[in-house]
C-alpha positions in Angstrom: 100.5 161.1 241.2 104.4 161.6 241.5 105.9 158.1 239.5 108.2 158.1 241.8 106.1 158.3 244.6 106.2 154.8 246.7 103.6 152.4 245.5 102.4 150.9 249.0 100.5 147.8 248.6 99.1 145.7 252.1 101.1 143.0 253.4 99.2 140.4 252.6 98.9 140.9 249.2 103.0 140.9 248.7 103.4 137.4 250.9 100.7 136.0 248.2 103.0 136.9 245.1 105.7 135.7 246.5 104.9 132.3 247.3 103.1 132.2 243.8 106.7 132.5 242.9 108.2 129.9 244.5 105.9 127.5 243.7 106.4 128.1 240.1 110.1 127.4 239.8 109.6 124.0 242.1 107.2 122.8 239.0 109.5 123.1 236.2 112.7 121.2 237.8 113.3 118.0 236.2 111.9 114.6 238.4 114.1 111.9 239.5 113.3 108.9 236.8 111.7 105.9 238.6 114.1 102.9 238.9 110.8 100.3 238.4 111.5 98.0 235.2 108.8 99.3 232.6 106.8 96.7 229.8 104.9 97.1 226.8 103.3 94.5 224.7 103.8 95.3 220.7 100.5 95.6 218.9 99.4 92.7 216.3 100.0 93.9 212.7 97.3 93.9 211.1 99.1 92.5 207.2 101.7 89.6 207.0 105.3 90.9 207.4 107.5 89.9 204.5 110.8 91.4 203.8 111.5 93.8 201.1 113.4 92.9 198.3 115.5 95.9 196.5 113.8 96.6 193.6 116.6 95.8 191.1 117.8 93.3 188.5 118.9 90.3 189.7 121.7 89.9 186.2 123.5 93.0 187.3 126.7 90.9 186.7 128.7 93.6 188.9 126.6 93.2 192.1 126.2 90.8 194.7 122.7 90.4 196.2 121.7 89.6 200.0 118.7 87.8 199.7 118.2 86.5 202.9 119.6 86.3 206.2 118.5 85.8 209.9 120.9 88.6 211.4 122.2 91.6 209.6 124.5 93.8 211.8 126.8 96.6 210.9 129.7 97.7 212.9 131.1 101.2 211.6 133.9 101.7 214.5 135.4 98.2 213.0 134.7 98.9 209.6 132.0 101.4 207.4 131.6 99.3 204.9 131.5 95.6 206.2 128.1 93.6 207.2 128.0 90.6 209.3 125.1 88.4 208.3 124.0 85.1 210.4 121.9 82.4 209.8 119.9 80.7 207.3 122.3 83.0 204.6 121.6 83.5 200.9 123.4 85.6 198.1 122.6 85.7 194.9 124.9 87.3 191.6 123.6 86.6 188.1 123.0 82.9 187.7 125.4 82.3 190.8 123.8 81.6 194.0 126.0 80.9 197.8 124.3 79.9 200.6 126.3 79.3 204.2 125.8 80.1 207.8 127.4 83.4 208.2 129.4 85.6 206.1 131.5 89.0 206.3 129.5 90.7 202.9 131.1 94.2 201.8 128.5 95.9 199.5 130.7 98.4 198.1 133.4 96.1 196.3 130.7 93.0 195.8 132.9 90.9 198.2 132.4 88.3 200.7 134.0 85.9 203.0 131.3 83.2 204.1 131.9 80.2 206.8 130.1 77.2 207.4 128.5 74.5 205.2 129.5 76.8 202.3 127.1 76.1 198.9 128.3 78.0 195.4 125.8 76.9 192.4 127.0 78.2 189.1 123.6 77.8 186.8 121.9 74.2 187.1 124.8 72.3 186.1 128.0 73.3 188.7 128.5 73.3 192.4 131.1 73.7 195.0 131.1 73.1 198.5 133.6 74.4 201.3 134.4 75.1 205.0 134.9 78.8 204.0 134.8 80.7 201.0 136.9 83.9 199.8 135.2 86.0 196.7 136.5 88.8 195.2 134.1 90.9 193.4 136.7 92.5 191.5 138.5 89.8 189.6 135.2 87.7 190.5 137.4 84.8 191.8 136.3 82.4 194.4 138.9 81.2 196.9 137.5 77.7 198.8 139.5 76.2 201.8 139.2 73.3 204.2 139.2 74.3 208.0 141.5 72.4 209.7 139.5 68.9 210.3 137.2 70.0 208.5 135.6 68.2 205.1 137.4 68.7 201.5 136.5 71.5 198.9 134.2 69.3 196.6 133.1 70.6 192.7 130.3 68.8 191.1 129.6 69.2 187.4 126.8 67.8 185.3 127.9 67.5 181.7 124.6 67.4 180.0 126.4 66.7 176.5 127.8 62.7 177.6 125.7 62.4 180.3 127.9 62.3 183.4 129.3 63.9 186.3 132.5 65.2 187.3 133.9 65.3 190.8 136.7 66.9 191.8 137.9 66.9 195.8 140.6 68.8 197.0 141.8 71.1 200.5 142.3 74.1 198.4 140.5 75.4 195.2 140.9 79.0 193.2 137.5 79.0 191.2 137.2 81.9 188.7 133.0 82.4 187.9 134.2 84.7 184.9 136.1 81.9 183.4 134.5 79.1 184.8 138.1 78.2 186.1 138.7 75.9 188.9 142.6 75.3 190.0 144.5 73.9 193.0 147.9 73.3 194.1 148.4 70.9 196.7 147.0 67.7 195.2 143.4 66.8 194.1 141.5 64.1 192.5 138.4 63.7 190.0 135.9 61.3 189.3 134.3 61.0 185.7 131.4 59.3 186.0 129.0 58.2 183.0 125.4 58.2 184.0 124.7 56.0 181.1 127.4 53.1 181.2 128.5 53.3 185.1 132.1 53.6 183.6 134.4 55.9 186.7 137.9 57.3 185.5 139.8 58.4 188.7 142.1 61.3 188.3 144.6 62.3 190.5 147.6 64.8 190.7 149.7 67.2 192.5 148.9 70.5 190.2 145.4 70.8 188.1 143.1 73.3 186.2 139.3 72.3 185.7 137.9 74.4 182.6 133.8 74.0 183.2 133.0 75.4 180.1 134.9 73.0 177.6 135.0 70.6 180.6 138.8 69.6 179.7 141.2 68.7 183.0 144.9 70.0 182.7 147.1 68.5 185.5 150.5 67.7 186.2 153.2 66.7 189.1 152.2 62.9 190.1 149.7 62.2 187.6 147.9 58.9 187.9 145.1 58.1 185.7 142.9 54.9 186.2 139.4 53.4 185.8 138.6 49.3 185.1 140.8 48.3 182.7 143.5 51.3 182.4 145.9 53.0 184.1 148.2 55.7 183.2 151.0 57.9 185.0 153.1 60.5 183.6 154.3 64.0 185.0 151.8 66.4 182.4 148.2 65.5 180.6 145.3 67.2 179.1 142.3 65.1 180.2 139.1 65.8 177.7 136.4 64.6 180.6 133.4 64.1 177.9 134.9 62.0 175.4 137.6 60.7 177.9 140.2 61.3 175.7 143.8 61.7 177.2 146.2 64.3 175.0 149.7 63.0 176.0 151.9 65.8 176.2 155.4 63.8 178.2 156.5 60.2 178.7 153.8 58.6 180.0 153.2 54.9 180.9 149.6 53.0 180.1 148.6 49.7 181.4 145.6 48.8 178.7 143.7 45.6 179.9 146.8 43.6 179.3 149.1 45.5 177.1 151.4 48.5 177.7 152.3 51.5 176.3 155.3 53.8 176.8 155.1 56.9 174.6 155.4 60.8 175.0 152.8 62.1 172.4 149.7 61.3 171.4 146.2 60.2 172.5 144.7 57.5 174.7 140.7 57.0 174.8 139.7 55.3 178.3 136.6 54.5 176.8 138.1 52.1 174.2 141.7 51.6 175.3 142.8 52.6 171.9 145.7 55.2 171.0 147.0 57.3 168.3 151.0 57.9 169.5 152.8 60.5 167.7 156.2 59.8 168.9 158.6 57.1 169.4 156.3 54.6 171.3 156.1 51.0 172.4 153.5 48.6 172.6 153.8 45.5 174.6 151.5 42.6 174.3 151.2 40.2 176.6 149.1 37.0 176.2 147.5 34.4 178.6 150.9 32.7 179.7 152.7 36.0 180.3 154.6 36.2 176.9 155.7 39.4 175.4 155.5 40.8 172.0 156.4 44.2 171.8 156.3 46.5 168.5 158.0 50.0 168.6 157.7 52.7 165.8 158.0 56.1 165.5 153.9 56.5 165.2 151.6 53.7 166.5 148.0 53.9 166.1 146.5 51.0 169.0 143.5 49.3 169.3 142.3 47.3 172.6 139.5 45.9 171.3 141.0 44.2 168.5 143.7 43.6 169.8 145.8 45.2 166.8 148.7 47.5 166.6 149.9 49.5 163.8 153.5 50.9 163.5 155.0 53.7 161.3 158.5 55.1 160.6 158.8 58.6 159.8 159.1 59.7 156.2 160.3 63.8 157.1 164.6 62.8 157.4 164.7 65.9 160.4 162.6 64.1 162.4 165.5 61.0 162.8 163.2 58.4 161.8 163.7 55.0 162.9 162.2 51.6 161.7 159.1 49.3 163.1 160.3 46.5 165.1 158.7 43.8 166.2 159.6 41.3 168.9 158.7 38.1 169.9 160.8 37.6 173.0 159.4 33.7 173.9 159.9 32.8 170.7 162.9 34.5 169.7 162.1 36.3 166.4 162.2 40.6 165.5 160.8 41.8 162.8 162.0 45.1 161.5 160.5 47.5 158.6 159.5 50.9 157.8 155.9 50.0 158.6 154.2 46.9 160.3 151.8 45.3 162.5 150.8 43.3 165.2 147.5 41.1 165.4 147.4 40.0 169.2 144.1 37.9 168.5 145.3 36.3 165.3 148.9 36.4 166.4 150.2 37.5 162.9 152.8 39.7 162.6 153.5 41.9 159.4 156.5 44.2 157.6 157.0 45.8 154.8 159.3 49.0 153.2 162.5 46.6 153.2 161.2 44.4 155.9 163.6 42.3 157.7 163.3 39.0 159.9 165.4 37.6 162.5 164.7 34.2 163.9 167.5 33.2 166.7 165.8 30.5 168.3 168.8 28.0 167.4 172.2 29.3 167.4 172.7 30.2 164.0 170.7 33.3 163.3 168.4 33.4 159.6 167.8 36.6 158.3 165.2 37.2 155.9 164.5 39.7 153.6 161.6 40.5 150.9 159.2 43.0 150.0 156.6 42.0 152.4 156.9 39.4 155.7 154.2 37.7 157.4 155.0 36.3 160.8 152.2 33.5 162.3 152.3 32.3 165.9 150.7 28.8 165.9 150.4 25.9 168.9 152.5 23.6 168.9 150.1 20.2 169.8 153.0 17.9 169.9 155.7 19.8 172.1 153.9 20.8 175.4 155.1 22.4 178.6 156.7 19.7 180.9 155.2 21.7 184.0 152.0 23.2 183.1 151.1 20.4 180.1 150.3 23.7 178.0 150.9 23.4 174.1 154.4 24.8 172.9 154.5 27.4 169.9 156.0 28.3 167.4 156.6 30.6 163.9 155.8 30.4 160.4 157.1 33.3 158.3 156.4 34.3 154.9 157.9 36.5 152.5 156.8 37.6 149.3 158.7 38.8 146.5 162.2 39.5 145.9 162.8 37.3 148.9 166.3 36.1 150.4 167.8 34.8 153.3 170.7 34.5 155.2 172.5 32.0 157.1 176.3 31.9 158.1 176.5 28.4 156.5 173.9 28.6 153.8 171.7 31.5 151.8 169.0 31.5 149.3 166.9 33.9 146.7 163.3 32.8 145.3 160.3 35.0 145.0 158.8 33.8 148.0 160.0 31.8 150.8 158.5 30.0 153.7 160.2 29.3 157.0 158.5 27.2 159.7 160.4 26.7 163.0 158.5 23.8 163.9 160.5 21.2 161.8 162.9 24.3 160.5 161.9 24.1 157.2 162.5 26.6 154.5 160.3 26.1 151.4 161.4 28.3 148.4 159.2 29.1 145.1 159.4 30.5 141.6 163.3 30.7 141.0 164.8 29.6 143.6 168.4 29.5 144.3 170.8 28.4 147.4 174.0 28.5 148.2 176.3 26.4 150.4 180.1 27.2 150.5 180.7 26.8 146.3 177.8 24.8 145.4 174.6 26.3 144.6 171.1 24.4 143.9 168.4 25.5 141.7 165.3 24.7 140.7 160.8 26.1 140.6 160.9 24.7 144.3 163.5 23.9 146.9 162.9 22.4 150.4 165.4 22.9 152.9 165.4 20.9 156.5 167.5 22.9 158.9 169.5 21.2 162.1 170.4 23.3 165.0 173.2 25.6 162.6 173.5 23.5 159.3 171.5 22.2 156.6 170.4 19.0 157.2 168.8 18.0 153.3 168.0 19.5 150.5 165.2 18.8 148.1 164.0 19.8 144.6 160.9 17.7 143.8 160.5 19.4 140.8 163.5 19.7 137.3 166.5 21.2 138.9 170.3 21.5 138.9 173.1 21.6 141.2 176.5 22.8 140.6 180.2 23.3 142.5 182.2 26.2 141.6 185.8 24.2 141.0 187.5 27.8 140.1 188.5 29.0 136.2 185.1 28.7 135.0 184.7 24.8 136.1 181.9 23.3 137.6 180.6 19.7 138.6 177.1 20.0 137.7 174.3 17.5 138.1 170.6 18.0 136.3 167.8 15.8 137.6 163.8 15.8 137.4 163.6 15.1 141.3 167.1 15.5 143.3 168.1 15.2 147.1 170.9 15.9 148.9 172.0 15.0 152.4 174.6 17.2 154.5 176.8 15.5 157.5 176.6 17.7 160.7 179.4 19.9 159.6 177.3 21.2 156.8 179.5 19.0 154.0 177.7 17.0 151.1 177.7 13.4 152.1 174.7 11.7 149.8 172.7 13.2 146.6 169.6 10.7 145.1 168.7 12.5 141.5 165.9 10.4 139.4 164.6 10.8 136.3 166.3 12.4 133.4 169.7 12.4 135.1 172.4 14.6 133.7 175.8 15.2 135.3 179.1 16.7 134.5 181.9 15.9 136.9 185.9 16.8 136.9 187.2 14.1 139.2 190.0 15.4 141.4 193.2 13.5 140.5 195.8 12.6 143.1 197.8 15.2 143.0 194.7 17.3 143.7 194.6 18.5 139.9 191.6 18.1 137.5 192.7 16.6 133.9 189.4 15.2 132.3 185.8 16.0 132.5 182.8 13.6 133.0 179.8 13.9 130.5 177.1 11.2 131.6 173.1 10.7 131.4 170.6 8.3 132.6 167.8 7.5 134.7 168.9 7.5 138.8 172.4 8.5 140.3 173.5 7.7 143.6 176.6 9.1 145.0 178.4 9.4 148.3 180.7 11.9 149.7 183.1 12.4 152.9 185.9 15.4 153.2 184.5 16.8 150.1 185.8 14.0 148.0 183.8 11.5 146.0 183.6 8.2 147.3 180.8 6.0 145.2 179.0 6.7 142.2 176.4 4.6 140.6 174.1 5.4 137.5 170.9 3.4 136.9 168.7 3.4 134.0 165.0 1.9 133.7 164.6 -1.4 132.3 165.2 -0.3 128.5 166.9 2.7 129.2 170.5 3.5 128.0 173.3 5.0 130.1 176.0 7.2 127.9 179.0 8.6 129.1 181.9 10.3 127.8 185.0 11.4 129.1 186.9 14.4 127.8 190.6 15.6 128.3 190.5 19.3 129.3 193.2 19.7 126.9 190.8 19.5 123.9 187.4 20.3 126.0 186.0 23.1 124.0 183.4 26.1 125.9 180.1 24.4 124.6 181.1 21.2 126.7 181.6 23.2 130.0 177.8 23.3 131.4 174.5 21.6 131.0 171.8 23.3 129.1 169.7 23.7 132.3 172.7 25.5 133.9 173.1 27.9 130.8 169.4 28.8 131.4 169.7 29.6 135.1 172.1 32.3 134.1 170.3 34.3 131.8 173.1 33.8 129.1 171.8 33.0 125.3 175.4 31.5 124.0 178.5 30.1 125.4 180.3 33.1 124.8 178.1 35.5 127.1 178.6 32.8 130.3 181.7 34.5 132.1 179.8 37.5 132.4 176.5 35.6 133.4 178.7 33.9 136.1 179.6 37.1 137.8 175.9 38.4 137.5 174.8 35.3 139.1 177.4 35.7 142.1 176.2 39.0 142.6 172.8 38.0 143.6 173.9 35.9 146.5 173.0 37.4 149.8 176.2 38.8 151.8 175.9 40.4 154.9 179.5 41.9 156.6 178.0 43.1 160.3 174.2 44.0 161.1 175.2 46.9 163.7 171.8 48.4 164.8 169.6 45.3 163.0 168.8 46.9 160.3 171.6 48.3 158.0 172.5 45.4 156.3 173.3 44.6 152.5 170.4 42.3 152.5 168.4 45.6 152.6 168.7 47.3 149.5 167.1 45.7 146.1 170.7 45.2 143.8 170.4 45.8 140.4 171.2 42.1 139.5 169.1 40.8 142.0 166.3 42.9 140.6 166.9 41.8 137.0 166.9 38.3 138.0 163.4 38.2 139.1 162.2 40.2 136.2 164.2 38.5 133.4 162.4 35.8 131.9 165.6 34.2 130.3 167.4 33.8 133.8 166.3 31.0 136.5 164.7 27.4 136.2 161.2 27.6 134.7 158.0 26.1 136.6 157.2 23.2 135.2 154.3 23.0 133.2 150.9 21.7 134.7 149.4 18.5 134.2 146.3 18.3 132.9 143.6 17.1 135.1 141.5 15.1 132.9 139.0 13.5 135.7 137.4 16.7 136.3 133.8 16.4 135.0 
């Protein structure tokens, strides 16, 4: 058949094929979705469902792991590296656990911002709480903040070494997890609570740092530390919370019990109240009546329990040393020296290294010097306060070794001097000499009673001499086994009682105020009255059967051997009459003097002169001690 020949099919067949094609095209078109909601039921699990924890080491210091959260979302349109977690959130990072209500978590930088009931635990001893926290993974710095109207940021640290808890409260806290260092700059307060004793130290400041590794706080700007018995104010300090010792680095005022401390360098223990002060400092001791005794020194050791303070003077001249000073303001006494202490429990003070005591309870100040000086405060039960009825108090000062005292009207030296302010008595022992104007009194013991501004009487219970310098080498002299001299209100000699082996050399003044004769006399008892520096009456008495002798020698025929009594020569240390002129110059040189005290310590009584040292060490000078009388009644 010709291929070009048309194929003719029946019409019925053609219609059937067309209908089949049309039906196939209709079935391939997309059917419209139904608007009816669909529902399904989740099949029950065949085993318990647990969170999948990444299989990585939790000790990796560079990672912060999200351990749990109720919800986690990530919005790549906002920040492709940020995850948002909510509900029961917990993070972990090498010894650090953080809890919060919600957080922005940045896994790439190991950083996060946490909000709501934030708690961060480092180890098993440190915990911080805040309303919000920003943690920087690179610097490992956590910035904890209080939201407006929220609760304070809190750091709590348990110290197992001293069994105490440290609490730090502030509005804003920066905490370095690497250095374990907490810092605040808008005011904070710290509580250091002992779990054994219950003692609590409270430390407040404007600025501060707390180092959790060595448990040390460094604070500054309006610093105030207090506990049950101590109060401390300063501008900057270092506080060791375990030992409770404060490093003082700025001017600081401390109230320790009843006492006060002012210093700028040293250490203070808030538990014991003890202090070691390394700069010029002042301790104020207060008694129950409120009276104050102060101690000042270049360095001080203070013991609150013993109520005792020791003060030292710097030995390095480059540190500008100043003396130790103890001042009893209520009882008008100042004790100065290179070293000293004050014991408030026994009410005693002590000074050495050129010590000086100034007692100014009366119009004329008494200055006392020696190698060592003790000052004791005692109750005066005879004189009570007219309002409170409480007993008064008085001082007893004891000066030992090469002692010397000065008043404007009387001066004296002795190896030991005791001064009692209750009855204004001075006791001088071992080679004592006192001077008043042109007169001197010497013996083995001298007792002086002081009136308000002048001596009232002088007593020599043992053998001694009295002499008055008349000039040109002449002296009125009196020697007796016991001697008492009375003085008037002007301090002038008014009466003398002398007993036992009395010897005298007298030069009576003539009417023309000249001297032309010398009287040598001796007896058992002498009585002499004086007025306006002139002798009014003289009586020399002998015991029954005794003898009175007397010789009048004109000065024109007087020899040098008749000038002086043997005991007066012995006083000067001269071995023969030819040495008397020099010996009298040396004796005049040991008399205490002062021109001006200036700062209170620089005076001519301070340094011991060669003449004075020679007097105390030379056995040939001075009046010797009486021989002890044997007691034959000792069984």
